[in-house]
N, CA, C and O of each residue as an XYZ file, in Angstrom:
800
protein
N     -65.352     27.747      5.617
C     -64.179     27.132      6.208
C     -63.483     26.276      5.152
O     -64.130     25.515      4.433
N     -62.163     26.407      5.067
C     -61.386     25.572      4.161
C     -60.712     24.488      4.989
O     -59.928     24.779      5.891
N     -61.024     23.239      4.674
C     -60.420     22.101      5.356
C     -59.175     21.700      4.568
O     -59.270     21.287      3.412
N     -58.017     21.824      5.195
C     -56.753     21.500      4.533
C     -56.344     20.115      5.006
O     -56.070     19.913      6.190
N     -56.301     19.160      4.083
C     -56.231     17.746      4.460
C     -54.879     17.298      5.004
O     -53.866     17.975      4.829
N     -54.885     16.151      5.664
C     -53.648     15.562      6.176
C     -52.873     14.864      5.057
O     -53.077     15.145      3.876
N     -52.001     13.973      5.439
C     -51.128     13.265      4.497
C     -51.894     12.641      3.341
O     -51.456     12.720      2.193
N     -53.032     12.021      3.631
C     -53.811     11.364      2.580
C     -55.291     11.652      2.805
O     -55.760     11.716      3.941
N     -56.018     11.826      1.701
C     -57.448     12.117      1.802
C     -58.138     11.637      0.537
O     -57.494     11.322     -0.464
N     -59.463     11.588      0.606
C     -60.279     11.277     -0.560
C     -61.653     11.890     -0.310
O     -62.469     11.329      0.421
N     -61.898     13.046     -0.924
C     -63.128     13.779     -0.616
C     -64.383     12.999     -0.980
O     -65.423     13.180     -0.347
N     -64.306     12.141     -1.979
C     -65.479     11.361     -2.380
C     -65.763     10.238     -1.386
O     -66.899     10.073     -0.940
N     -64.738      9.471     -1.040
C     -64.949      8.314     -0.160
C     -65.307      8.713      1.262
O     -65.981      7.962      1.968
N     -64.862      9.887      1.688
C     -65.166     10.314      3.049
C     -66.655     10.358      3.337
O     -67.080     10.088      4.461
N     -67.451     10.696      2.328
C     -68.898     10.775      2.521
C     -69.522      9.408      2.745
O     -70.641      9.319      3.250
N     -68.830      8.352      2.383
C     -69.383      7.003      2.506
C     -69.113      6.375      3.869
O     -69.648      5.309      4.174
N     -68.290      7.024      4.693
C     -67.933      6.462      5.991
C     -68.655      7.251      7.079
O     -68.559      8.477      7.129
N     -69.374      6.552      7.942
C     -70.248      7.217      8.914
C     -69.505      8.194      9.817
O     -69.988      9.303     10.045
N     -68.341      7.807     10.335
C     -67.606      8.674     11.262
C     -67.274     10.004     10.591
O     -67.503     11.069     11.164
N     -66.736      9.938      9.379
C     -66.366     11.157      8.666
C     -67.593     11.927      8.190
O     -67.616     13.157      8.239
N     -68.605     11.208      7.732
C     -69.813     11.866      7.239
C     -70.482     12.678      8.349
O     -70.912     13.809      8.123
N     -70.567     12.096      9.548
C     -71.192     12.816     10.663
C     -70.445     14.108     10.973
O     -71.064     15.139     11.238
N     -69.105     14.052     10.940
C     -68.313     15.260     11.210
C     -68.577     16.320     10.149
O     -68.720     17.500     10.466
N     -68.641     15.900      8.899
C     -68.892     16.852      7.816
C     -70.289     17.451      7.928
O     -70.470     18.655      7.747
N     -71.263     16.618      8.223
C     -72.633     17.120      8.354
C     -72.745     18.089      9.522
O     -73.444     19.098      9.429
N     -72.057     17.784     10.626
C     -72.066     18.678     11.784
C     -71.475     20.035     11.408
O     -72.075     21.076     11.676
N     -70.292     20.018     10.784
C     -69.666     21.283     10.378
C     -70.553     22.052      9.408
O     -70.655     23.277      9.487
N     -71.193     21.328      8.493
C     -72.020     21.962      7.478
C     -73.250     22.658      8.029
O     -73.847     23.490      7.345
N     -73.639     22.330      9.256
C     -74.772     23.019      9.873
C     -74.413     24.455     10.254
O     -75.295     25.300     10.412
N     -73.124     24.725     10.400
C     -72.685     26.031     10.898
C     -71.925     26.864      9.870
O     -72.000     28.093      9.883
N     -71.196     26.195      8.980
C     -70.385     26.919      7.999
C     -70.400     26.191      6.661
O     -70.686     24.996      6.592
N     -70.092     26.920      5.614
C     -69.842     26.298      4.313
C     -68.418     25.740      4.353
O     -67.486     26.447      4.735
N     -68.250     24.490      3.964
C     -66.942     23.835      4.043
C     -66.412     23.561      2.640
O     -67.086     22.935      1.822
N     -65.197     24.039      2.371
C     -64.485     23.707      1.139
C     -63.452     22.648      1.483
O     -62.658     22.815      2.408
N     -63.473     21.564      0.734
C     -62.545     20.463      0.998
C     -61.917     20.047     -0.322
O     -62.581     20.062     -1.359
N     -60.654     19.679     -0.292
C     -59.969     19.277     -1.514
C     -58.932     18.203     -1.198
O     -58.494     18.059     -0.057
N     -58.556     17.464     -2.215
C     -57.449     16.515     -2.096
C     -56.184     17.210     -2.575
O     -56.177     17.827     -3.641
N     -55.118     17.114     -1.796
C     -53.849     17.716     -2.199
C     -53.302     17.041     -3.448
O     -53.742     15.956     -3.829
N     -52.349     17.691     -4.070
C     -51.672     17.102     -5.225
C     -51.162     15.714     -4.870
O     -50.575     15.500     -3.809
N     -51.398     14.773     -5.785
C     -50.835     13.435     -5.631
C     -51.703     12.446     -4.890
O     -51.338     11.275     -4.779
N     -52.856     12.886     -4.372
C     -53.677     12.023     -3.519
C     -55.145     12.153     -3.924
O     -55.569     13.187     -4.441
N     -55.907     11.096     -3.684
C     -57.349     11.139     -3.920
C     -57.677     11.436     -5.367
O     -57.167     10.781     -6.275
N     -58.534     12.431     -5.581
C     -58.976     12.758     -6.937
C     -58.076     13.776     -7.629
O     -58.352     14.165     -8.764
N     -57.011     14.212     -6.972
C     -56.105     15.193     -7.575
C     -55.070     14.522     -8.470
O     -54.796     13.328     -8.349
N     -54.501     15.325     -9.373
C     -53.466     14.817    -10.269
C     -52.245     14.360     -9.481
O     -51.930     14.907     -8.424
N     -51.570     13.360    -10.007
C     -50.338     12.866     -9.400
C     -49.182     13.785     -9.788
O     -49.291     14.556    -10.742
N     -48.081     13.702     -9.052
C     -46.909     14.509     -9.377
C     -45.677     13.623     -9.463
O     -45.628     12.540     -8.881
N     -44.693     14.100    -10.194
C     -43.414     13.388    -10.279
C     -42.342     14.128     -9.504
O     -41.406     13.510     -8.997
N     -42.466     15.459     -9.403
C     -41.554     16.254     -8.587
C     -42.307     16.740     -7.359
O     -43.477     17.112     -7.446
N     -41.629     16.737     -6.210
C     -42.278     17.168     -4.981
C     -42.752     18.612     -5.111
O     -41.969     19.485     -5.483
N     -44.018     18.875     -4.812
C     -44.490     20.262     -4.842
C     -43.832     21.074     -3.730
O     -43.640     20.586     -2.616
N     -43.495     22.306     -4.048
C     -42.898     23.188     -3.046
C     -43.985     23.709     -2.115
O     -45.177     23.577     -2.392
N     -43.553     24.303     -1.009
C     -44.529     24.920     -0.109
C     -45.261     26.055     -0.815
O     -46.454     26.258     -0.592
N     -44.556     26.793     -1.662
C     -45.218     27.865     -2.412
C     -46.338     27.301     -3.282
O     -47.420     27.882     -3.362
N     -46.077     26.169     -3.932
C     -47.108     25.546     -4.771
C     -48.264     25.041     -3.920
O     -49.424     25.155     -4.317
N     -47.958     24.485     -2.756
C     -49.013     23.993     -1.868
C     -49.888     25.143     -1.375
O     -51.112     25.026     -1.327
N     -49.249     26.255     -1.010
C     -50.007     27.428     -0.592
C     -50.845     27.948     -1.757
O     -51.986     28.373     -1.573
N     -50.266     27.910     -2.955
C     -51.000     28.333     -4.144
C     -52.230     27.488     -4.402
O     -53.224     27.983     -4.932
N     -52.173     26.216     -4.034
C     -53.338     25.347     -4.210
C     -54.496     25.793     -3.320
O     -55.655     25.749     -3.735
N     -54.182     26.222     -2.098
C     -55.234     26.733     -1.211
C     -55.850     27.988     -1.826
O     -57.070     28.146     -1.848
N     -54.996     28.870     -2.322
C     -55.477     30.087     -2.981
C     -56.383     29.737     -4.155
O     -57.441     30.341     -4.331
N     -55.966     28.759     -4.956
C     -56.750     28.367     -6.135
C     -58.123     27.838     -5.746
O     -59.116     28.148     -6.403
N     -58.185     27.037     -4.676
C     -59.471     26.497     -4.217
C     -60.388     27.635     -3.775
O     -61.560     27.678     -4.148
N     -59.846     28.554     -2.978
C     -60.661     29.671     -2.501
C     -61.115     30.552     -3.659
O     -62.277     30.955     -3.721
N     -60.202     30.849     -4.570
C     -60.555     31.703     -5.709
C     -61.610     31.044     -6.595
O     -62.534     31.708     -7.066
N     -61.471     29.742     -6.819
C     -62.426     29.030     -7.682
C     -63.836     29.074     -7.111
O     -64.816     29.065     -7.856
N     -63.936     29.122     -5.782
C     -65.248     29.154     -5.135
C     -65.690     30.568     -4.771
O     -66.735     30.750     -4.146
N     -64.902     31.565     -5.160
C     -65.271     32.947     -4.880
C     -65.206     33.309     -3.411
O     -65.961     34.164     -2.948
N     -64.318     32.671     -2.674
C     -64.181     32.916     -1.236
C     -62.982     33.838     -1.011
O     -61.838     33.460     -1.263
N     -63.259     35.040     -0.537
C     -62.184     36.014     -0.320
C     -61.496     35.800      1.025
O     -60.285     35.984      1.148
N     -62.279     35.408      2.036
C     -61.746     35.257      3.397
C     -62.437     34.062      4.039
O     -63.645     33.877      3.889
N     -61.653     33.244      4.764
C     -62.239     32.035      5.359
C     -61.469     31.631      6.601
O     -60.329     32.048      6.810
N     -62.106     30.819      7.415
C     -61.400     30.124      8.485
C     -60.703     28.924      7.868
O     -61.231     28.298      6.949
N     -59.513     28.600      8.374
C     -58.762     27.451      7.894
C     -58.716     26.397      8.979
O     -58.419     26.700     10.134
N     -59.010     25.157      8.612
C     -58.870     24.020      9.514
C     -57.786     23.123      8.936
O     -58.005     22.441      7.935
N     -56.613     23.123      9.568
C     -55.492     22.320      9.101
C     -55.395     21.030      9.883
O     -55.212     21.044     11.100
N     -55.518     19.910      9.182
C     -55.463     18.594      9.815
C     -54.073     17.997      9.651
O     -53.602     17.808      8.529
N     -53.416     17.699     10.768
C     -52.109     17.053     10.754
C     -51.142     17.835      9.866
O     -50.903     19.018     10.107
N     -50.584     17.184      8.841
C     -49.634     17.863      7.951
C     -50.267     19.057      7.263
O     -49.569     20.009      6.915
N     -51.580     19.025      7.061
C     -52.269     20.177      6.487
C     -52.188     21.409      7.372
O     -52.388     22.529      6.902
N     -51.894     21.207      8.658
C     -51.723     22.338      9.563
C     -50.540     23.209      9.192
O     -50.595     24.429      9.345
N     -49.468     22.593      8.705
C     -48.309     23.370      8.261
C     -48.699     24.277      7.100
O     -48.352     25.458      7.080
N     -49.421     23.716      6.137
C     -49.880     24.518      4.999
C     -50.791     25.650      5.472
O     -50.696     26.776      4.984
N     -51.669     25.347      6.420
C     -52.595     26.360      6.930
C     -51.838     27.494      7.615
O     -52.151     28.667      7.408
N     -50.840     27.145      8.434
C     -50.061     28.168      9.126
C     -49.320     29.062      8.139
O     -49.293     30.283      8.294
N     -48.725     28.452      7.132
C     -47.972     29.235      6.156
C     -48.887     30.110      5.307
O     -48.542     31.246      4.983
N     -50.060     29.575      4.946
C     -51.019     30.387      4.196
C     -51.426     31.596      5.034
O     -51.492     32.715      4.525
N     -51.698     31.369      6.318
C     -52.105     32.466      7.201
C     -50.992     33.501      7.344
O     -51.264     34.700      7.407
N     -49.732     33.043      7.395
C     -48.609     33.973      7.510
C     -48.439     34.796      6.238
O     -48.104     35.979      6.296
N     -48.671     34.167      5.097
C     -48.501     34.845      3.812
C     -49.703     35.698      3.419
O     -49.547     36.739      2.782
N     -50.893     35.260      3.796
C     -52.124     35.936      3.364
C     -53.049     36.199      4.557
O     -54.180     35.713      4.571
N     -52.589     36.957      5.554
C     -53.429     37.169      6.745
C     -54.762     37.837      6.422
O     -55.743     37.651      7.142
N     -54.797     38.609      5.348
C     -56.038     39.296      4.974
C     -57.108     38.329      4.478
O     -58.274     38.704      4.355
N     -56.717     37.083      4.192
C     -57.678     36.098      3.674
C     -58.078     35.075      4.733
O     -58.842     34.151      4.450
N     -57.561     35.238      5.963
C     -57.813     34.251      7.018
C     -58.609     34.884      8.147
O     -58.187     35.869      8.752
N     -59.765     34.300      8.418
C     -60.604     34.759      9.520
C     -60.145     34.125     10.829
O     -59.938     34.813     11.829
N     -59.989     32.796     10.807
C     -59.525     32.045     11.975
C     -58.618     30.924     11.493
O     -58.752     30.438     10.370
N     -57.694     30.521     12.357
C     -56.792     29.412     12.055
C     -56.991     28.347     13.122
O     -56.743     28.591     14.303
N     -57.438     27.166     12.707
C     -57.683     26.058     13.630
C     -56.774     24.906     13.224
O     -56.781     24.480     12.070
N     -55.990     24.404     14.176
C     -55.066     23.307     13.904
C     -55.499     22.082     14.684
O     -55.799     22.166     15.875
N     -55.531     20.947     14.010
C     -55.938     19.688     14.629
C     -54.813     18.683     14.449
O     -54.450     18.339     13.324
N     -54.256     18.206     15.578
C     -53.188     17.211     15.537
C     -52.025     17.721     14.694
O     -51.473     16.995     13.866
N     -51.665     18.981     14.919
C     -50.624     19.605     14.111
C     -49.794     20.517     14.998
O     -50.320     21.155     15.910
N     -48.499     20.577     14.727
C     -47.610     21.466     15.468
C     -46.444     21.838     14.574
O     -46.208     21.203     13.546
N     -45.711     22.878     14.975
C     -44.572     23.288     14.163
C     -43.357     22.415     14.417
O     -42.369     22.511     13.690
N     -43.409     21.561     15.436
C     -42.290     20.667     15.725
C     -41.372     21.246     16.778
O     -41.741     22.166     17.508
N     -40.160     20.693     16.849
C     -39.162     21.196     17.789
C     -39.664     21.195     19.213
O     -40.118     20.170     19.723
N     -39.582     22.360     19.863
C     -39.972     22.449     21.265
C     -41.465     22.245     21.470
O     -41.912     22.055     22.601
N     -42.241     22.281     20.393
C     -43.681     22.045     20.533
C     -43.950     20.696     21.169
O     -44.893     20.557     21.948
N     -43.131     19.692     20.849
C     -43.333     18.375     21.441
C     -43.205     18.438     22.958
O     -44.023     17.861     23.675
N     -42.185     19.133     23.448
C     -42.008     19.234     24.900
C     -43.145     20.033     25.528
O     -43.661     19.668     26.585
N     -43.531     21.123     24.872
C     -44.597     21.959     25.407
C     -45.926     21.207     25.449
O     -46.660     21.280     26.434
N     -46.226     20.489     24.377
C     -47.487     19.754     24.320
C     -47.515     18.589     25.299
O     -48.568     18.267     25.850
N     -46.370     17.956     25.521
C     -46.308     16.810     26.431
C     -46.783     17.195     27.831
O     -47.410     16.396     28.527
N     -46.478     18.421     28.230
C     -46.865     18.878     29.562
C     -48.380     18.945     29.730
O     -48.882     18.879     30.852
N     -49.112     19.075     28.622
C     -50.565     19.218     28.685
C     -51.319     17.994     28.187
O     -52.550     17.982     28.178
N     -50.590     16.970     27.775
C     -51.234     15.830     27.128
C     -51.344     14.644     28.073
O     -50.444     14.389     28.873
N     -52.461     13.919     27.973
C     -52.604     12.688     28.744
C     -52.305     11.467     27.878
O     -52.469     10.331     28.321
N     -51.869     11.704     26.647
C     -51.466     10.620     25.748
C     -50.046     10.896     25.268
O     -49.597     12.042     25.299
N     -49.332      9.861     24.824
C     -47.947     10.073     24.388
C     -47.866     10.991     23.175
O     -48.714     10.952     22.283
N     -46.833     11.812     23.167
C     -46.538     12.633     21.999
C     -45.224     12.109     21.445
O     -44.188     12.164     22.107
N     -45.281     11.604     20.230
C     -44.131     10.941     19.649
C     -43.101     11.943     19.149
O     -43.443     13.049     18.731
N     -41.830     11.537     19.197
C     -40.768     12.352     18.620
C     -40.890     12.328     17.101
O     -41.603     11.493     16.545
N     -40.196     13.241     16.434
C     -40.225     13.265     14.973
C     -39.724     11.939     14.417
O     -40.283     11.419     13.451
N     -38.669     11.388     15.026
C     -38.142     10.099     14.565
C     -39.169      8.987     14.678
O     -39.297      8.156     13.780
N     -39.906      8.975     15.796
C     -40.958      7.969     15.975
C     -42.047      8.124     14.914
O     -42.514      7.143     14.337
N     -42.442      9.375     14.670
C     -43.494      9.629     13.681
C     -43.046      9.178     12.296
O     -43.801      8.525     11.576
N     -41.822      9.525     11.926
C     -41.314      9.124     10.609
C     -41.261      7.609     10.500
O     -41.604      7.050      9.458
N     -40.834      6.939     11.566
C     -40.796      5.475     11.554
C     -42.174      4.874     11.349
O     -42.336      3.928     10.578
N     -43.167      5.420     12.038
C     -44.534      4.906     11.896
C     -45.081      5.178     10.490
O     -45.779      4.339      9.921
N     -44.766      6.338      9.940
C     -45.235      6.650      8.588
C     -44.552      5.777      7.538
O     -45.181      5.371      6.561
N     -43.279      5.491      7.738
C     -42.591      4.597      6.797
C     -43.187      3.186      6.874
O     -43.325      2.507      5.856
N     -43.536      2.758      8.079
C     -44.200      1.455      8.232
C     -45.569      1.485      7.544
O     -45.978      0.503      6.924
N     -46.266      2.605      7.657
C     -47.551      2.745      6.972
C     -47.361      2.617      5.460
O     -48.163      1.976      4.782
N     -46.302      3.227      4.938
C     -46.023      3.113      3.502
C     -45.766      1.660      3.106
O     -46.191      1.221      2.037
N     -45.077      0.920      3.962
C     -44.783     -0.494      3.675
C     -46.049     -1.346      3.660
O     -46.132     -2.324      2.918
N     -47.031     -0.976      4.477
C     -48.251     -1.781      4.598
C     -49.396     -1.246      3.740
O     -50.476     -1.838      3.715
N     -49.173     -0.134      3.038
C     -50.248      0.539      2.303
C     -50.926     -0.407      1.311
O     -50.268     -1.023      0.472
N     -52.237     -0.510      1.420
C     -53.011     -1.350      0.515
C     -53.020     -2.823      0.883
O     -53.730     -3.609      0.256
N     -52.240     -3.216      1.897
C     -52.153     -4.630      2.280
C     -52.606     -4.884      3.716
O     -53.071     -5.977      4.037
N     -52.470     -3.874      4.581
C     -52.793     -4.064      5.993
C     -53.513     -2.822      6.523
O     -52.903     -2.005      7.213
N     -54.807     -2.672      6.208
C     -55.531     -1.481      6.653
C     -55.631     -1.381      8.172
O     -55.784     -0.286      8.713
N     -55.546     -2.520      8.861
C     -55.633     -2.489     10.319
C     -54.515     -1.634     10.911
O     -54.723     -0.956     11.917
N     -53.337     -1.660     10.301
C     -52.223     -0.855     10.816
C     -52.577      0.631     10.785
O     -52.332      1.347     11.755
N     -53.146      1.091      9.685
C     -53.505      2.507      9.587
C     -54.608      2.864     10.571
O     -54.575      3.933     11.180
N     -55.583      1.981     10.728
C     -56.657      2.245     11.689
C     -56.079      2.341     13.094
O     -56.393      3.275     13.832
N     -55.234      1.381     13.472
C     -54.632      1.398     14.807
C     -53.805      2.664     15.030
O     -53.795      3.223     16.127
N     -53.118      3.106     13.987
C     -52.242      4.269     14.093
C     -53.013      5.583     14.086
O     -52.738      6.468     14.896
N     -53.968      5.715     13.185
C     -54.622      7.007     12.946
C     -55.999      7.159     13.593
O     -56.392      8.266     13.962
N     -56.734      6.053     13.732
C     -58.102      6.123     14.262
C     -58.292      4.984     15.267
O     -59.140      4.116     15.056
N     -57.515      4.974     16.356
C     -57.559      3.824     17.267
C     -58.930      3.557     17.872
O     -59.210      2.432     18.285
N     -59.789      4.570     17.933
C     -61.137      4.344     18.472
C     -61.938      3.386     17.600
O     -62.945      2.839     18.049
N     -61.500      3.173     16.347
C     -62.216      2.287     15.429
C     -61.486      0.958     15.211
O     -61.857      0.188     14.325
N     -60.455      0.688     16.011
C     -59.645     -0.523     15.809
C     -60.462     -1.805     15.870
O     -60.158     -2.765     15.162
N     -61.487     -1.834     16.702
C     -62.311     -3.028     16.837
C     -63.557     -3.024     15.974
O     -64.459     -3.834     16.186
N     -63.622     -2.128     15.008
C     -64.797     -1.987     14.151
C     -64.481     -2.578     12.778
O     -63.875     -1.900     11.949
N     -64.880     -3.836     12.516
C     -64.541     -4.480     11.239
C     -65.033     -3.711     10.017
O     -64.358     -3.695      8.987
N     -66.201     -3.072     10.117
C     -66.728     -2.317      8.977
C     -65.819     -1.137      8.655
O     -65.597     -0.820      7.487
N     -65.296     -0.488      9.690
C     -64.395      0.643      9.464
C     -63.083      0.164      8.853
O     -62.547      0.815      7.956
N     -62.566     -0.958      9.322
C     -61.314     -1.497      8.772
C     -61.503     -1.857      7.299
O     -60.616     -1.611      6.481
N     -62.662     -2.442      6.956
C     -62.933     -2.754      5.543
C     -63.003     -1.481      4.705
O     -62.481     -1.426      3.592
N     -63.658     -0.453      5.260
C     -63.711      0.813      4.541
C     -62.307      1.387      4.366
O     -61.992      1.930      3.307
N     -61.462      1.274      5.389
C     -60.101      1.795      5.295
C     -59.318      1.088      4.195
O     -58.509      1.713      3.509
N     -59.556     -0.218      4.022
C     -58.888     -0.948      2.935
C     -59.288     -0.349      1.588
O     -58.450     -0.147      0.710
N     -60.570     -0.073      1.443
C     -61.058      0.537      0.199
C     -60.510      1.948      0.033
O     -60.122      2.343     -1.066
N     -60.480      2.703      1.120
C     -59.931      4.062      1.107
C     -58.487      4.051      0.611
O     -58.106      4.870     -0.226
N     -57.689      3.123      1.127
C     -56.292      3.060      0.698
C     -56.192      2.741     -0.790
O     -55.452      3.399     -1.521
N     -56.929      1.742     -1.231
C     -56.847      1.332     -2.637
C     -57.280      2.444     -3.589
O     -56.698      2.607     -4.662
N     -58.308      3.213     -3.196
C     -58.863      4.206     -4.108
C     -58.286      5.608     -3.932
O     -58.581      6.504     -4.723
N     -57.472      5.801     -2.905
C     -56.899      7.127     -2.666
C     -55.494      7.268     -3.216
O     -55.094      8.351     -3.642
N     -54.739      6.169     -3.209
C     -53.345      6.243     -3.655
C     -52.802      4.840     -3.865
O     -53.100      3.924     -3.099
N     -52.010      4.685     -4.904
C     -51.264      3.434     -5.057
C     -50.142      3.448     -4.020
O     -49.843      4.508     -3.471
N     -49.514      2.313     -3.735
C     -48.367      2.338     -2.820
C     -47.297      3.339     -3.263
O     -46.705      4.021     -2.426
N     -47.045      3.431     -4.573
C     -46.043      4.386     -5.069
C     -46.501      5.824     -4.858
O     -45.696      6.683     -4.498
N     -47.801      6.098     -5.082
C     -48.339      7.443     -4.846
C     -48.182      7.833     -3.381
O     -47.768      8.948     -3.065
N     -48.517      6.899     -2.490
C     -48.421      7.197     -1.063
C     -46.969      7.457     -0.681
O     -46.686      8.385      0.076
N     -46.049      6.650     -1.194
C     -44.628      6.839     -0.895
C     -44.156      8.214     -1.376
O     -43.418      8.895     -0.664
N     -44.573      8.629     -2.574
C     -44.201      9.957     -3.084
C     -44.770     11.061     -2.194
O     -44.091     12.045     -1.903
N     -46.017     10.890     -1.765
C     -46.634     11.893     -0.895
C     -45.873     11.990      0.418
O     -45.601     13.089      0.902
N     -45.528     10.845      0.994
C     -44.785     10.837      2.252
C     -43.441     11.530      2.081
O     -43.079     12.385      2.889
N     -42.706     11.175      1.050
C     -41.398     11.786      0.826
C     -41.529     13.284      0.594
O     -40.647     14.051      0.981
N     -42.626     13.709     -0.037
C     -42.787     15.138     -0.324
C     -42.962     15.955      0.947
O     -42.541     17.111      0.995
N     -43.574     15.379      1.979
C     -43.742     16.159      3.209
C     -42.506     16.097      4.092
O     -42.286     16.992      4.907
N     -41.694     15.054      3.943
C     -40.498     14.948      4.774
C     -39.442     15.973      4.388
O     -38.543     16.254      5.181
N     -39.531     16.539      3.184
C     -38.542     17.531      2.756
C     -39.034     18.960      2.952
O     -38.313     19.903      2.625
N     -40.246     19.146      3.479
C     -40.768     20.497      3.674
C     -39.972     21.226      4.742
O     -39.600     20.637      5.757
N     -39.712     22.506      4.515
C     -39.011     23.356      5.472
C     -39.738     24.683      5.536
O     -39.532     25.559      4.696
N     -40.580     24.824      6.526
C     -41.386     26.042      6.634
C     -40.518     27.263      6.856
O     -40.857     28.355      6.399
N     -39.418     27.100      7.542
C     -38.581     28.250      7.873
C     -37.972     28.928      6.672
O     -37.597     30.098      6.756
N     -37.861     28.237      5.559
C     -37.220     28.825      4.384
C     -38.174     29.656      3.553
O     -37.754     30.271      2.573
N     -39.450     29.695      3.916
C     -40.415     30.365      3.042
C     -40.966     31.658      3.599
O     -41.447     32.492      2.832
N     -40.915     31.853      4.891
C     -41.581     33.028      5.442
C     -40.847     33.540      6.666
O     -40.535     32.757      7.564
N     -40.561     34.842      6.728
C     -39.897     35.384      7.911
C     -40.767     35.316      9.148
O     -40.261     35.467     10.260
N     -42.076     35.091      8.984
C     -42.962     35.019     10.145
C     -43.127     33.599     10.644
O     -43.831     33.366     11.628
N     -42.487     32.638      9.978
C     -42.592     31.244     10.391
C     -41.339     30.848     11.150
O     -40.233     31.221     10.760
N     -41.501     30.106     12.213
C     -40.360     29.642     12.984
C     -39.718     28.445     12.288
O     -40.412     27.515     11.877
N     -38.404     28.472     12.159
C     -37.704     27.337     11.559
C     -37.769     26.157     12.508
O     -37.536     26.298     13.708
N     -38.086     24.999     11.968
C     -38.171     23.796     12.779
C     -36.764     23.345     13.150
O     -35.962     23.083     12.253
N     -36.431     23.243     14.440
C     -35.075     22.865     14.836
C     -34.862     21.365     14.845
O     -33.905     20.899     15.464
N     -35.697     20.596     14.196
C     -35.534     19.149     14.168
C     -35.511     18.700     12.788
O     -35.382     17.503     12.530
């Protein structure tokens, strides 16, 4: 299984946090898991120009090829779900299963998901506002990220301390801002005839 990360990740630090470690150990009992940090985040090289979707898809190919994996299930987390969907559309022969977590193509998906959700589904504008606030607080207020991304751990001081370390060691404020801006300009519809253009 190839785990395609969300907006920010750090493959090394994840093993040090109990919540994430347990999930990885659980998955590892059933499948071999390939995990990587996207360009600009964690242990990966930083970028000055926003990577294109083609380059992002190429990174998934490079990870699979480097490990000798011809075909795999893809687990796309949040923004990584877009990359997973596009990889599957471009290379269906290399995808066994496509699993999306907290990810959607946007547009009418929000209305469709709202009908089945017992929690609020934010509009694109709301999400962008929250992410911009996250960029403003990056490295200074880890509680904001915990409340936003992992609310079940909001009252866990050890997790909040780990999140502070995660932020400091995964991206500088400028790195995080570049990563955020790079995903806001993505347009899946321009890359593949099998992908639906996001109407938002």
